N, C-alpha and C positions, 0 to 999 in steps of 0.2 A: 672743440676743446679750446679753452682759453689759457694762453701761454703768454710769458714774457721771457726775456733774457736778462739774467742779473749776473755779472762776473762771469761772462762768457758760456753759462750753462742754462739751458731750457727748463723754465719752472711752469709746471702745471698749477693753475690755481682757480678757485671758484668765489664768487661774490654772492651774497646773499642780504638783500636790503630788508631793514627793519619793516615789518607789518603796520606800524604806527607811523605816524608822520614825524614824530619827535622820538628819537631811539635814545636810550639811557646811555648809550655810548658804543664803542666798536670793539668787538672781539677779534683776536686772531688765534685761530685753532691750529694747533702744531701736533701732529701724529707720532706714534711710536714706531719702534723697529720693526721691520717686516710688514709695515702698515702703510696707509694712505688716506686721503680725505674720507675714503668709504667709511673708516672706523667710526666717524661722527654723524653717520647717515640718521640715526634715530634721535640725535641731540640737537641738530641743525633746526630741524622744524619748531622745535620748542623755544630755541634760543631767539629766533628772529620775531618771536612775540614782543620782544623787549629791546632787543640789540640788532645792530648792523653787524654782519658776521663775514669774515674773510678767513678761507681755508687754502692751505697750499699743499703740495706734495713735495717734500724734501729731495734734493737730488740724489739719484740713487733708488728712489722708491716710487711706487705709484706710476702716474703719467709723466712724470718729470724725466730729465735726461740722466741717463747712466753715463756721467762724463769721465773720460780719462784724466782730464786737466782739473777738476774741483779737488780740494783739499776735503776730505772727508772727516773732519774733525769736529768736536761739540763746539768749542770755539767759532770754527768758520760758519756752522750752521747757525748759530748766534747771531752772527754778523750779517748773513743773508736773510734773516727774519728782518733785521732793522732796515735793510736795505730794499726789502720788499715793502714794508710799510712806507718807507719814502717814496718809492715808484707810485705806490697806490695814494699818495699825499694824504696819509694819516700821521698827523703828528704826535698824537698820543692814542694809546688802546690798552687794554687789559690782554694778556696771553693766557691762554688755555692750553696746556700741555700734558699728553697722556704718555705715560712710561716714558721712552727716550725723549718725547716731545718736551717733558718736564725739564730735562737736563739742558735742552735747547733753549728753553724760557730763561732759565736761570742764567746762562751764559749771556742771552741778550739783555736781560735787566742789568747785569753786572756792568756790561759794556756801555749801556745807556739807561740809568735809571729814571732819567728825566723824561723819557718817551714810554714809560710802563706805568699805567695808573693802577694796575694790580696783578696778581698772579694765581691761576689756579692751576694747581698741580694734581692730577689724576694718577695715583698710584704711580709717582715719578720715581724713575731710576735714579741713582745717587751713590756716591762714595766709591765708584769703580775708578780703578788705577789704570795706567797704561798696560796694555797687553803684554804679556811674556815677550821678552825679547827673542827667544827661541821660536815661539811661535810666529812673530812678526817675520824673522829671517824666514822660516819654512814657507811662507806664503808666497815667495818671490820663486820657489821652485817650479819646474815646468809640472805641468798637470796639477797643481794644488787646487787651482778653480773646479776642475772637473770631480776631484775630491769632495770639495765642499758641497757641490751640487748633489753629488751621490749620496752625502749624508742628509741633505734636505729631504731627497727623494724616498729615502727609506720609510719614512712615515707619510701617513695621508693628511690631507688638509684637515679633516675632521678629528684625526687622534691630536694634533697640534692644538686645534681649537679647544678640544676637551680640557687640555692643560691650562687654559687661561680663563676659562669660564666656571662657575660654580655649579650651574644648573645646565648640564647637556641639553636640555629641551630646548634651550635658546638657540642652538645650531640648528639652521636652515640650509637649503641649498643656495639660496642668494648670498647668505654669509660666506659660505665655503668659495663660491665662485668669486665674490669680492676680494677675498685675500690671497687667491691662488692666482688669479689672473696676472696681476703684475710680475710675478716671479717668473713668466714665460718671457719677459721681454729680453732682447738681446743687451748682454753686458749686466743683467741684475747682480748676478754672482760675483762680476769683476767690481762692482760698487762695494758689496760686503766685504770684499778684501780691502780695498780702500779705506774703510771704516776701520777694520781691523789694524792696518799699519799706522793710520794717523790720528786714531782717537783721542789720544792725548791725556786721557783720564777726566775726572769730574773734579768740580770746585770743592777746595777742602772746606774742612769746618771753620777754619780761620777766615776764608774767603766768604762763606755762606752767612756769617755774623756781621759782615760789613753790608747786607743787603736789607735795607729797611721799607722796601715796598710792601704794601699790605698783602699777605699771601694766604690762601685758604689750600690745604691739603685735604684730599678726599681718598679713602683707601677702601678696600674690601678687606674684611677681616679673615677671609679665606684666600686671599692672593697668594699662589705659589709661585708667580713669576718673580714680583717684587713684594718681599714679605712686609708686614706691617711695621716691622722693627726698623725699616728704613723710613718710614713715615714718621716714627717716634723719635728717631735721630734729627730729621729734618726740622720737626717743629721745635726740637730743642736748640739747634743752631741758628734757625731764621728768626731773628728779634721779634718780628711782628705776625708771627705764623700761628694758626689755630688747624686743628687737625679734626675732620669728622669721619667717623668709621661706620660702614655700612655691614650690617650681619649679613650671612649667606650671601656672600659676594666675592667673586673672584677678581681678576686682573683687568678684564676688558669693560670698566666700569660705563664707558658711552653706549654700549650695547646692552648691559645687563641692567643698568640702573638710570635710563635717560632722565625720566620724571624727577628723580631724587636729585641728579646731579643739577638739573636746571633750577630746582627749588632753591638749592643750596648756593648756586652762583647769583640768583637773585637777591637771596638773603645778604649776600656778602658785598657784592659790587654795588656802590653807591649808585 
């Protein structure tokens, strides 16, 4: 397992060199909520035909540390991506973010636009406000972590995955195990509470309109987690964005349509 420590939190990361001697550039892959680098398993072998690829598990997810000290906010996740690039000696890269990873990518480019050559947002979350004060206050009560865990365990992994894909036949044993295993880690639910308390809300329309980095939005028309209306708002607010919509596709784009996503990334990035 490859790890590094950034801001006192241990980060799991993976590096994939380009199959060609002259890569078109470097991509940093940022996974979504309740996910990890595993979610890009179908896409990475395609991307490395053209690009050098880096992927990491955000703190609290996958094989990265569930740290008590880390501030689980979108802005801090964005800062961590930039620190990760610096540690990997990557001056400039394109960011590919899925779901919550899209929010993180937008935070990173807002903080350091000169370091990001392009954004690819796959069903990116957006326009979320800070969580309700009552709920945040309740998260400090005794046994709240136990309650959160019980709610997650009420449904099987297959039931959850059925909500994020359009075609249930894409769900197999490997997929179920890959998404479930990190949830058994010590402190996983504590990290979810950290994100609840420190999320901080997303970039506003006014902030998004200041981002001029070339941006490609890719969405599944049947996405039940982050509906297409969010993509339509983003393409309206981001000055240089375009939107590609896949038919008969749900939220888990890297798993459901890896070939199509790779094709569109290739056509978009210089």
